[in-house]
Residue, then its C-alpha position, 0 to 999 in steps of 0.5 A: m534447469r534446477f532451482h536451489r532447494s533453499y528457494l523451494c522451501v521459502g514458500p512453506l516457511l513463509a506460510c508458517a511464519l506469516f502467510a499460511g495459505c487457505k483453500d477457500k478461493d471462491a471469495v476473490k479471483v485468483y490471477r496467476v501467470s504460469k511459465a514452463e520450460e518450453p520454447e513458447a510461453p503460455a497465452p495470458p489469462h482472459a476473463s469476461a468483459p471488463g468495466v471500470s470505476g471512478m477514482g477519488g482522493l484528497p485534497q482534490t480529485g481529477t482524471p488523466t488527460d492527454a498531453g497537449v489537450p486542455a483539461g476539461p470537466p472531470s469525465q464520468v465512467t458509468g455502466n458501459p466501458p469506454p471503446n478502448w477498454e477492450a479485453n486485453p490482459l491489462s484491462t482484464f487484470l484491472q477489472a479483476t482487482h476492482n472485482n476483488q475489492m468489491v468482494t472483499a468489502a462484502r465478505k470481510r466486513v470487519p477489516f473493511s469497516r476498520l479501514s474505512q474508519i481510519d480513512r474517515m479520520f484522515v479525511r476529517v483532518a485533511e479537510n480542516i487544515v488551515n494555516p499549517a505550521n509547515i506547508t511541506a510537512i502538511n503536503l507530506f501528510y496528504r501524500c501519506h493519506s494517499a498512500f494509505r488509500a492505495a495500500c487499502g486498494a491493493s490489500m483488498a484486491g489481493q495484491v499482497t506484496e505490492s500493498f507492503a510497498l505502499n504501506r512503506s510509503c505511507l509510513e515514510n511520508a508520515a515520518y518525514a512530515l513529523h521530522i520536518q515539522d520538528n526540525p526547522g530548516h529540514d524542509m529546505i534540505w528536502w526541497e534542494r535534494n536534486s540540486s547537486k550530489r552534495h544536496k542529495q547526500a545531505v537529504r540521505d543523511t538528514f532523513a536516514l531511518g535512524a534520524l526518523r526513528a529518533t524523532v518518533s522516539k522523542h515523542d513516544s518510545r513505544l510508538s517508535a517500536v511499533f513504527d520500526e516493526l511495521y517498517e521492517r515488515a514492509i521492507d521484508f514483504g514487498g517494500h524491497p524486492n526481498q525473498f519473502g515478498v517474492a515467495s508469497g506468490m511463488s509456486i515451483t513444480e519440478g518434474p522429470e522433464r520440465t519445471a513449471i513456475k506459477h506466480t500469483y498476482l492477486h491472492a484469493n480469500s486467505i490468511q495472506m489477505d487477512i494479514t495484509l488487511k490487518t497490516t494496512a490498518q496498523v500502518g494507518i493508525c501508526a501514521l495517524r498517531l505520528a500526524q497527531f504529534m504535528m496537530p495535537q489540538k486539531f486531533l482532539l477537537l475533531g474527535v480523531r484522538d478518541g477515534i484512534l483509541n477506539t479503532e486500534r482496539g484489537l489491532 
């Protein structure tokens, strides 16, 4: 089996353009899946005994429940993993992502501090929303914040490609929220999306990327350019299954008798992670700036407007 040479050169080109690699891989765990052209697939990777951590979010938090079982008080997982958290490939991978997040917070203190500052600004606004002008728009703001947190988790874990999909979600939720608040009646178009094919097409037309850009540009043409650049970057590197997103974790070694394929799920301490962490911060600031047009006085009174100006320096 032979791969087209253009695919083999995508990785190096990508490294030069955006994702240049780094040899220091001690900071975080590298999780790879390899497959060679042989009848049997290699065994999945294993790791030491895994553990779990809690989850949180705004405006309220909770834990999953089994279907048909009444929800009780949120359960707490402390030092010991639950009995069904055995050493299988999924729990191993999930533990590796959590470990990577902890190591990233410890060793990349400036990026983590910036992400934390952005999250605190989201929280400050989210906890002080009373009688919003448009309930749908505000709920999209909450989804925007949730997507930002998910993008932080993915980027800190080294899930480079996946973080771009989450960053796209963050940007879209922020843009939808502003678009709906600026245009009375758009919320009802959005809610009726699945009523019929005609309604679905109406949503596609109303919330087309060009329409979102126009709304952002109406408020700030420079921010519209930033939004567009970040959105296109997200699409290129993971928001859609495009070549750059796949190539960022791809390694192909062609030999005389077989071709070995390796793919990185969790990137090590590298420029890949650095750029991903920076992009996530840029997306968070852009989303907050979009939300600021919805609630200018609240952002001013809560000190979030000044917080944005201070945090975005150096981005």
